[in-house]
Phi, psi and omega in degrees: 000131180268134178288129176287128180266123177202164178232150170220147180247142177212145178216158178200162173228129177240139179227136178224148171252121178256133186279045178221161181295158179308317183302323180290317178293317179304314181301329180295340177258324192269344181247127187302315181297324177293313182296318178299329183291332184241339188278092183107134183267113184299335179287336183243001191220127175261114186288145174242230182298142177219133172219145183218118181218080187279089175195158177300127184090349179286162186232135173249145174228132174223115181234145177182174181239134170285139181309127181060025181225191185284161172275124179257137178229126181243127177229116185239149171240130177282121181257342179201133176222122172238110188310131178065007180239308184201155173226133176236133178229156163244140183210157178240148177236142174232147171237122182047041176086352179267128179295117185267315188196162169232133185223159167241130181228143174236145178235121182245141183238117183232125178295144178219163180303325183257020177134238183228129170270120181249128181236126178248117177241136185216145171229126182236152171246120184257134193254139168049240186294349180262014186303335184261014188272001181307309179299327177294324178296316178298316179297319178297321178293321175301318178298319177297321178293329173294317177297321177298316179301316180296321179295320182283342183290000000 
């Protein structure tokens, strides 16, 4: 059977207000122990390879398996970091070794009277059999923002 080659594009913007200062939200991304604490739900995810190199040009890796599900692999490169303001990454995702997507994501941190307005904007290119996965990426990102909220609480 020959794999059908195709591409699909998907983008989204998610915004949340967290009731903590920008520095606290920033630390959840910029400090390895903080990011490990919320990035991925240990009850639903068995962790594999992990790498954390928070600097422009640095690379993060997060691999793991959902119980009774596929192995997910995330490999990101930080392309822009402005402390307490923004993080920009380009990243690739694989499922069970198959290249699923390439994305560009930005994370913006804005002080507000009631804490921090956090905005995640992303554009992804979904490859071959994963061409219809754009809505799933947005749902997964919403889930990560929920995990971040619980971590910051």
